[in-house]
C-alpha positions as a Markdown table, in Angstrom:
| # | Residue | x | y | z |
|---|---|---|---|---|
| 1 | Met | 88.9 | 36.3 | 54.3 |
| 2 | Ala | 90.2 | 37.2 | 57.7 |
| 3 | Leu | 93.2 | 39.3 | 57.9 |
| 4 | Leu | 94.3 | 37.5 | 60.8 |
| 5 | Lys | 93.6 | 34.2 | 62.2 |
| 6 | Val | 95.0 | 32.6 | 65.3 |
| 7 | Ser | 94.6 | 28.7 | 66.0 |
| 8 | Ala | 94.8 | 27.0 | 69.0 |
| 9 | Val | 98.0 | 28.9 | 70.2 |
| 10 | Ser | 99.6 | 27.6 | 73.6 |
| 11 | Lys | 102.6 | 28.8 | 75.3 |
| 12 | Glu | 104.5 | 28.0 | 78.5 |
| 13 | Ile | 107.3 | 30.0 | 80.1 |
| 14 | Asn | 109.5 | 28.4 | 82.6 |
| 15 | Gly | 107.2 | 25.3 | 82.9 |
| 16 | Asn | 104.0 | 27.7 | 83.5 |
| 17 | Pro | 101.1 | 27.5 | 81.2 |
| 18 | Val | 100.6 | 31.2 | 79.9 |
| 19 | Leu | 98.1 | 30.7 | 76.9 |
| 20 | His | 96.0 | 27.5 | 76.4 |
| 21 | Glu | 94.5 | 26.8 | 72.9 |
| 22 | Ile | 93.8 | 30.7 | 71.8 |
| 23 | Ser | 91.9 | 30.6 | 68.7 |
| 24 | Phe | 90.3 | 34.1 | 67.1 |
| 25 | Ser | 90.0 | 35.6 | 64.2 |
| 26 | Gln | 90.3 | 39.6 | 63.2 |
| 27 | Gln | 88.8 | 41.1 | 59.8 |
| 28 | Lys | 90.3 | 43.9 | 58.1 |
| 29 | Phe | 89.8 | 47.2 | 59.5 |
| 30 | Gln | 88.1 | 45.4 | 62.6 |
| 31 | Lys | 89.2 | 47.3 | 65.9 |
| 32 | Leu | 89.8 | 44.3 | 68.4 |
| 33 | Ala | 90.6 | 44.9 | 71.9 |
| 34 | Ile | 92.0 | 42.0 | 74.3 |
| 35 | Val | 91.1 | 42.7 | 77.7 |
| 36 | Gly | 92.2 | 40.9 | 81.1 |
| 37 | Glu | 94.0 | 41.2 | 84.7 |
| 38 | Ser | 97.6 | 41.4 | 84.7 |
| 39 | Gly | 99.1 | 38.0 | 83.9 |
| 40 | Ser | 96.1 | 36.5 | 81.7 |
| 41 | Gly | 98.6 | 36.1 | 78.8 |
| 42 | Lys | 97.5 | 39.3 | 77.0 |
| 43 | Ser | 101.2 | 40.8 | 76.1 |
| 44 | Thr | 102.5 | 37.1 | 75.4 |
| 45 | Leu | 99.9 | 36.6 | 72.6 |
| 46 | Leu | 100.3 | 39.8 | 71.2 |
| 47 | Lys | 104.1 | 39.0 | 70.9 |
| 48 | Ile | 103.4 | 35.6 | 69.3 |
| 49 | Ile | 100.7 | 37.4 | 66.5 |
| 50 | Gly | 103.7 | 39.9 | 65.6 |
| 51 | Gly | 106.1 | 36.8 | 65.3 |
| 52 | Leu | 108.2 | 37.9 | 68.4 |
| 53 | Val | 107.6 | 35.0 | 70.5 |
| 54 | Gln | 107.6 | 31.4 | 69.3 |
| 55 | Pro | 104.4 | 29.7 | 70.3 |
| 56 | Asp | 104.7 | 25.9 | 71.7 |
| 57 | Ser | 101.9 | 24.9 | 69.6 |
| 58 | Gly | 99.0 | 26.3 | 67.2 |
| 59 | Asp | 99.3 | 28.8 | 64.7 |
| 60 | Val | 99.1 | 32.3 | 63.5 |
| 61 | Leu | 98.0 | 33.1 | 59.8 |
| 62 | Phe | 98.0 | 37.0 | 58.6 |
| 63 | Glu | 96.9 | 37.4 | 55.2 |
| 64 | Asn | 96.2 | 33.9 | 55.1 |
| 65 | Lys | 100.2 | 33.0 | 55.1 |
| 66 | His | 101.7 | 31.6 | 58.4 |
| 67 | Val | 103.5 | 34.1 | 60.4 |
| 68 | Glu | 107.2 | 33.0 | 61.5 |
| 69 | Gly | 108.3 | 32.9 | 64.8 |
| 70 | Pro | 112.0 | 33.4 | 66.2 |
| 71 | Asn | 112.7 | 30.1 | 66.1 |
| 72 | Glu | 111.9 | 30.0 | 62.1 |
| 73 | Lys | 113.6 | 33.4 | 61.0 |
| 74 | Leu | 116.9 | 35.2 | 62.0 |
| 75 | Ile | 115.3 | 38.8 | 62.8 |
| 76 | Pro | 111.9 | 38.2 | 64.5 |
| 77 | Gly | 109.2 | 40.2 | 63.4 |
| 78 | His | 106.6 | 40.5 | 60.4 |
| 79 | Pro | 107.1 | 43.0 | 57.7 |
| 80 | Lys | 103.3 | 44.2 | 57.2 |
| 81 | Met | 102.8 | 44.5 | 61.3 |
| 82 | Ala | 104.3 | 47.1 | 63.8 |
| 83 | Tyr | 104.2 | 46.3 | 67.5 |
| 84 | Leu | 104.3 | 49.1 | 69.9 |
| 85 | Ser | 105.6 | 47.7 | 73.3 |
| 86 | Gln | 104.9 | 49.1 | 76.7 |
| 87 | His | 108.8 | 49.8 | 77.1 |
| 88 | Phe | 109.3 | 51.6 | 73.8 |
| 89 | Glu | 112.5 | 53.4 | 73.9 |
| 90 | Leu | 113.8 | 56.3 | 71.6 |
| 91 | Arg | 117.8 | 57.2 | 71.2 |
| 92 | Asn | 118.9 | 59.6 | 73.4 |
| 93 | Asn | 120.8 | 63.1 | 72.1 |
| 94 | Tyr | 118.9 | 62.9 | 68.7 |
| 95 | Arg | 116.2 | 65.4 | 67.2 |
| 96 | Val | 113.4 | 64.0 | 66.7 |
| 97 | Glu | 113.3 | 64.7 | 62.9 |
| 98 | Glu | 116.8 | 62.9 | 62.9 |
| 99 | Ile | 115.0 | 59.7 | 64.2 |
| 100 | Leu | 112.0 | 59.6 | 62.1 |
| 101 | Glu | 114.4 | 60.6 | 58.9 |
| 102 | Tyr | 116.4 | 57.3 | 59.4 |
| 103 | Ala | 113.5 | 55.1 | 59.1 |
| 104 | Asn | 111.7 | 57.2 | 56.4 |
| 105 | Thr | 111.0 | 55.8 | 53.0 |
| 106 | Leu | 107.5 | 57.8 | 52.5 |
| 107 | Pro | 107.1 | 61.0 | 49.9 |
| 108 | Glu | 107.4 | 64.7 | 51.7 |
| 109 | Gln | 103.6 | 65.0 | 51.8 |
| 110 | Asp | 102.7 | 61.8 | 52.9 |
| 111 | Val | 105.1 | 61.6 | 56.0 |
| 112 | Gln | 103.7 | 65.4 | 57.1 |
| 113 | Asn | 100.3 | 64.0 | 56.9 |
| 114 | Leu | 101.6 | 61.1 | 59.3 |
| 115 | Tyr | 103.0 | 63.6 | 61.8 |
| 116 | Glu | 99.9 | 65.6 | 61.7 |
| 117 | Ile | 97.6 | 62.4 | 62.2 |
| 118 | Cys | 100.4 | 61.5 | 65.5 |
| 119 | His | 100.3 | 65.0 | 66.7 |
| 120 | Ile | 103.9 | 65.6 | 66.8 |
| 121 | Ser | 104.8 | 68.2 | 64.1 |
| 122 | His | 105.7 | 70.8 | 66.4 |
| 123 | Leu | 108.1 | 68.6 | 68.1 |
| 124 | Leu | 110.4 | 67.8 | 65.2 |
| 125 | Lys | 113.3 | 70.0 | 66.0 |
| 126 | Arg | 113.2 | 69.1 | 69.6 |
| 127 | Lys | 115.7 | 66.5 | 71.2 |
| 128 | Thr | 114.4 | 63.3 | 72.6 |
| 129 | Asp | 115.1 | 64.4 | 76.4 |
| 130 | Gln | 113.0 | 67.5 | 76.0 |
| 131 | Val | 109.7 | 65.8 | 75.0 |
| 132 | Ser | 107.2 | 64.1 | 77.5 |
| 133 | Gly | 106.5 | 60.5 | 77.9 |
| 134 | Gly | 103.1 | 60.6 | 75.9 |
| 135 | Glu | 105.1 | 62.4 | 73.2 |
| 136 | Lys | 107.5 | 59.8 | 73.2 |
| 137 | Gln | 105.1 | 57.6 | 72.7 |
| 138 | Arg | 103.5 | 59.2 | 69.6 |
| 139 | Ile | 107.1 | 59.4 | 67.9 |
| 140 | Ala | 107.6 | 55.7 | 68.5 |
| 141 | Met | 104.3 | 55.2 | 66.7 |
| 142 | Ala | 104.9 | 57.6 | 63.8 |
| 143 | Arg | 108.5 | 55.7 | 63.4 |
| 144 | Leu | 106.8 | 52.2 | 63.0 |
| 145 | Leu | 104.0 | 53.9 | 60.9 |
| 146 | Ile | 106.2 | 55.2 | 58.5 |
| 147 | Gly | 106.8 | 51.5 | 57.5 |
| 148 | Ala | 103.0 | 51.3 | 56.4 |
| 149 | Pro | 101.9 | 48.4 | 58.3 |
| 150 | Lys | 98.8 | 46.6 | 57.5 |
| 151 | Leu | 98.3 | 45.6 | 61.3 |
| 152 | Phe | 99.4 | 47.6 | 64.1 |
| 153 | Leu | 99.5 | 45.7 | 67.6 |
| 154 | Leu | 99.4 | 48.1 | 70.5 |
| 155 | Asp | 100.5 | 46.8 | 74.0 |
| 156 | Glu | 99.0 | 48.6 | 76.6 |
| 157 | Pro | 99.1 | 52.0 | 74.9 |
| 158 | Phe | 97.3 | 53.9 | 77.7 |
| 159 | Ser | 99.1 | 52.9 | 80.6 |
| 160 | Asn | 101.3 | 55.5 | 82.8 |
| 161 | Leu | 99.5 | 58.6 | 80.6 |
| 162 | Asp | 97.9 | 61.6 | 82.3 |
| 163 | Ile | 94.3 | 62.2 | 81.0 |
| 164 | Leu | 95.4 | 65.0 | 78.2 |
| 165 | His | 98.1 | 62.6 | 76.6 |
| 166 | Arg | 95.4 | 59.7 | 76.8 |
| 167 | Asn | 92.8 | 61.8 | 75.0 |
| 168 | Thr | 95.3 | 62.5 | 72.2 |
| 169 | Leu | 96.5 | 59.1 | 72.2 |
| 170 | Arg | 92.7 | 57.9 | 71.8 |
| 171 | Ala | 92.5 | 60.6 | 68.8 |
| 172 | Val | 95.8 | 59.1 | 66.8 |
| 173 | Ile | 94.6 | 55.4 | 67.1 |
| 174 | Arg | 91.1 | 56.4 | 65.5 |
| 175 | Ala | 92.9 | 58.1 | 62.9 |
| 176 | Met | 95.3 | 55.4 | 61.9 |
| 177 | Gly | 92.3 | 53.3 | 61.1 |
| 178 | Glu | 90.1 | 56.1 | 59.6 |
| 179 | Lys | 92.8 | 58.0 | 57.7 |
| 180 | Leu | 95.5 | 55.8 | 57.3 |
| 181 | Gly | 93.3 | 52.3 | 56.5 |
| 182 | Ile | 95.1 | 50.6 | 59.2 |
| 183 | Thr | 93.8 | 47.6 | 61.2 |
| 184 | Cys | 94.7 | 48.1 | 65.1 |
| 185 | Leu | 94.8 | 45.0 | 67.9 |
| 186 | Met | 94.9 | 46.5 | 71.3 |
| 187 | Val | 95.9 | 44.8 | 74.4 |
| 188 | Ser | 94.5 | 46.9 | 77.6 |
| 189 | His | 94.3 | 46.6 | 81.6 |
| 190 | Asp | 92.1 | 49.4 | 81.2 |
| 191 | Pro | 88.7 | 48.1 | 80.2 |
| 192 | Ala | 87.1 | 51.7 | 79.5 |
| 193 | Asp | 89.4 | 52.4 | 76.9 |
| 194 | Ala | 88.4 | 49.1 | 75.0 |
| 195 | Leu | 84.5 | 50.0 | 75.6 |
| 196 | Ser | 84.7 | 53.1 | 74.0 |
| 197 | Trp | 87.0 | 52.1 | 70.9 |
| 198 | Ala | 86.6 | 48.5 | 70.0 |
| 199 | Asp | 84.2 | 46.7 | 67.7 |
| 200 | Glu | 84.7 | 43.5 | 69.4 |
| 201 | Ile | 86.2 | 42.6 | 72.8 |
| 202 | Ile | 88.3 | 39.4 | 74.1 |
| 203 | Val | 88.3 | 39.1 | 77.4 |
| 204 | Met | 91.2 | 36.8 | 78.9 |
| 205 | Lys | 92.0 | 35.1 | 82.2 |
| 206 | Asn | 94.6 | 32.5 | 83.1 |
| 207 | Gly | 95.7 | 32.2 | 79.5 |
| 208 | Gln | 92.1 | 31.6 | 78.4 |
| 209 | Ile | 89.4 | 33.1 | 76.4 |
| 210 | Val | 86.4 | 33.6 | 78.8 |
| 211 | Gln | 84.0 | 35.8 | 77.0 |
| 212 | Gln | 84.3 | 37.5 | 73.2 |
| 213 | Asp | 81.5 | 39.7 | 71.9 |
| 214 | Thr | 80.8 | 43.4 | 71.5 |
| 215 | Pro | 81.6 | 46.1 | 73.7 |
| 216 | Glu | 78.0 | 46.4 | 74.7 |
| 217 | Thr | 77.1 | 42.7 | 75.3 |
| 218 | Ile | 80.5 | 42.2 | 77.3 |
| 219 | Tyr | 79.5 | 45.1 | 79.6 |
| 220 | Arg | 75.9 | 44.3 | 80.3 |
| 221 | Gln | 75.7 | 40.5 | 79.8 |
| 222 | Pro | 79.0 | 39.4 | 81.0 |
| 223 | Val | 79.7 | 35.5 | 81.6 |
| 224 | Asn | 80.7 | 35.6 | 85.2 |
| 225 | Asp | 81.5 | 37.8 | 88.0 |
| 226 | Tyr | 85.2 | 38.2 | 86.8 |
| 227 | Val | 84.1 | 39.9 | 83.3 |
| 228 | Ala | 81.6 | 42.1 | 85.3 |
| 229 | Gly | 84.2 | 43.3 | 87.7 |
| 230 | Leu | 86.6 | 44.1 | 84.9 |
| 231 | Phe | 84.4 | 46.7 | 83.2 |
| 232 | Gly | 83.2 | 48.5 | 86.4 |
| 233 | Lys | 80.8 | 47.8 | 89.3 |
| 234 | Phe | 77.6 | 46.0 | 89.3 |
| 235 | Asn | 74.7 | 44.2 | 91.1 |
| 236 | Ala | 74.6 | 41.0 | 90.8 |
| 237 | Phe | 71.1 | 39.2 | 91.1 |
| 238 | Ser | 69.3 | 36.0 | 90.0 |
| 239 | Lys | 66.6 | 36.5 | 87.5 |
| 240 | Ala | 63.4 | 36.4 | 90.0 |
| 241 | Glu | 65.5 | 38.6 | 92.6 |
| 242 | Ala | 65.9 | 41.1 | 89.9 |
| 243 | Ala | 62.3 | 40.8 | 88.5 |
| 244 | Ala | 61.2 | 42.4 | 92.1 |
| 245 | Phe | 62.7 | 46.0 | 90.8 |
| 246 | Gly | 60.2 | 45.8 | 87.8 |
| 247 | Glu | 60.5 | 44.6 | 84.4 |
| 248 | Ile | 64.2 | 43.8 | 83.6 |
| 249 | Pro | 65.7 | 45.8 | 81.0 |
| 250 | Asn | 66.0 | 43.7 | 77.6 |
| 251 | Glu | 69.9 | 44.6 | 77.3 |
| 252 | Tyr | 70.8 | 42.9 | 80.2 |
| 253 | Gly | 69.9 | 39.4 | 78.8 |
| 254 | Asn | 67.7 | 36.5 | 80.1 |
| 255 | Gly | 70.3 | 34.6 | 82.1 |
| 256 | Arg | 70.3 | 32.6 | 85.5 |
| 257 | Lys | 72.6 | 35.0 | 86.7 |
| 258 | Leu | 72.1 | 38.6 | 85.7 |
| 259 | Phe | 75.1 | 41.5 | 86.4 |
| 260 | Ile | 72.9 | 44.8 | 86.4 |
| 261 | Arg | 74.8 | 48.0 | 86.2 |
| 262 | Pro | 74.3 | 50.8 | 88.8 |
| 263 | Glu | 72.7 | 53.1 | 85.9 |
| 264 | Ala | 70.1 | 50.6 | 85.3 |
| 265 | Phe | 68.2 | 51.8 | 88.5 |
| 266 | Thr | 66.3 | 54.7 | 89.7 |
| 267 | Leu | 65.4 | 56.0 | 93.1 |
| 268 | Ser | 62.2 | 57.5 | 94.3 |
| 269 | Ala | 60.9 | 58.7 | 97.6 |
| 270 | Lys | 57.5 | 57.6 | 96.7 |
| 271 | Lys | 56.4 | 53.7 | 97.4 |
| 272 | Ser | 55.2 | 52.0 | 94.2 |
| 273 | Lys | 54.2 | 48.4 | 93.4 |
| 274 | Thr | 57.7 | 47.3 | 91.5 |
| 275 | Ala | 59.9 | 49.0 | 93.8 |
| 276 | Ile | 62.0 | 47.7 | 96.7 |
| 277 | Ala | 62.4 | 50.1 | 100.1 |
| 278 | Gly | 66.1 | 50.5 | 101.3 |
| 279 | Lys | 68.0 | 53.2 | 103.2 |
| 280 | Val | 71.0 | 55.3 | 102.0 |
| 281 | Thr | 74.4 | 54.5 | 103.5 |
| 282 | Glu | 76.4 | 56.5 | 101.0 |
| 283 | Val | 76.7 | 59.1 | 98.5 |
| 284 | Thr | 79.7 | 59.6 | 96.0 |
| 285 | Phe | 80.1 | 62.5 | 93.8 |
| 286 | Leu | 81.6 | 61.0 | 90.4 |
| 287 | Gly | 81.6 | 64.4 | 88.6 |
| 288 | Ser | 79.2 | 63.2 | 85.9 |
| 289 | Gly | 76.9 | 62.2 | 88.5 |
| 290 | Tyr | 76.6 | 60.2 | 91.6 |
| 291 | Glu | 77.1 | 57.0 | 93.0 |
| 292 | Ile | 74.6 | 55.9 | 95.6 |
| 293 | Glu | 74.7 | 52.7 | 98.1 |
| 294 | Val | 71.2 | 51.8 | 99.5 |
| 295 | Ala | 71.2 | 49.0 | 102.1 |
| 296 | Leu | 67.9 | 46.6 | 101.6 |
| 297 | Pro | 67.1 | 44.0 | 103.8 |
| 298 | Glu | 69.2 | 41.5 | 102.6 |
| 299 | Arg | 71.7 | 43.1 | 100.4 |
| 300 | Met | 73.3 | 46.1 | 99.0 |
| 301 | Val | 72.8 | 47.8 | 95.7 |
| 302 | Ile | 74.6 | 50.4 | 93.9 |
| 303 | Val | 72.9 | 53.1 | 91.9 |
| 304 | Arg | 74.1 | 55.7 | 89.8 |
| 305 | Thr | 72.0 | 59.0 | 89.0 |
| 306 | Val | 72.8 | 62.3 | 87.0 |
| 307 | Glu | 71.3 | 64.0 | 90.0 |
| 308 | Asn | 70.7 | 63.4 | 93.6 |
| 309 | Thr | 68.6 | 64.7 | 96.2 |
| 310 | Val | 69.3 | 62.1 | 98.7 |
| 311 | Thr | 72.0 | 61.8 | 101.8 |
| 312 | Ala | 73.3 | 58.9 | 103.8 |
| 313 | Gly | 70.2 | 57.8 | 106.3 |
| 314 | Asp | 67.4 | 58.6 | 103.5 |
| 315 | Ser | 64.7 | 56.0 | 103.2 |
| 316 | Val | 64.4 | 55.4 | 99.5 |
| 317 | Tyr | 62.5 | 53.2 | 97.2 |
| 318 | Ile | 64.8 | 51.3 | 93.9 |
| 319 | Ser | 63.2 | 50.3 | 91.1 |
| 320 | Phe | 64.4 | 49.6 | 87.4 |
| 321 | Lys | 64.4 | 52.8 | 85.0 |
| 322 | Lys | 61.6 | 52.8 | 82.7 |
């Protein structure tokens, strides 16, 4: 039995369709991410799942029971779900420990373990105006986790965080599942975070699901240009066009249109049977490697390499990596 089941959920706001018959399920402990451009309906869907917004039609089942919306109960929200908004707030002029103690019902050892998992033990004596935005977010998460939810809903948790706080938050979210046994559902506009974390990704556009699959399949076999573009740069080819570069890597599928990522190619200064000649137009250093734009007779191709020996103007040959 699925922990969460969303069935044909639709929603309009001010006469504008926001969600159209959204259906999916989530198993216990499955890490599920919902990704899409701004305005695709992700956050509205998350609020409906949490019982914070009433759907116009359809149903949400949690542990096989109907999730009541705000039209059906006095205080919105589900007691076994925690929802962390991207606009969370903490009371000013309070020490962190005071805010957390007010909500706490856990034994002392459990709550101390929770503070360690959230990386906030060193912040307990500080006032809320003495902590950073990333630290405030982890405090807000700890306050919700004290209620021992079974499903944690995360709405754009990585937005407006610097790299250090992003890495800390990634560790916290992983620990929520591994150490606390909490299932997580995350909405994100940054697909890179979803790729590295999720067991399954749902991609939305204009209030509809356009693809749902594993991160690897979503990345290498997107159903269209929109999905491909969400997850980074790509080269689009027909199957016949791609075959000119050599044997097409199996992971890119067998569709009529293929979206080949830059790292699938290799460059050589020597001509071969399965290589296409081109001229380097731009070389960009990325830190972990190089991104190289190559002009072919009829198109541009982007190639990503770990090492680089070419410069703009060089003649090269492109083929698939063996």
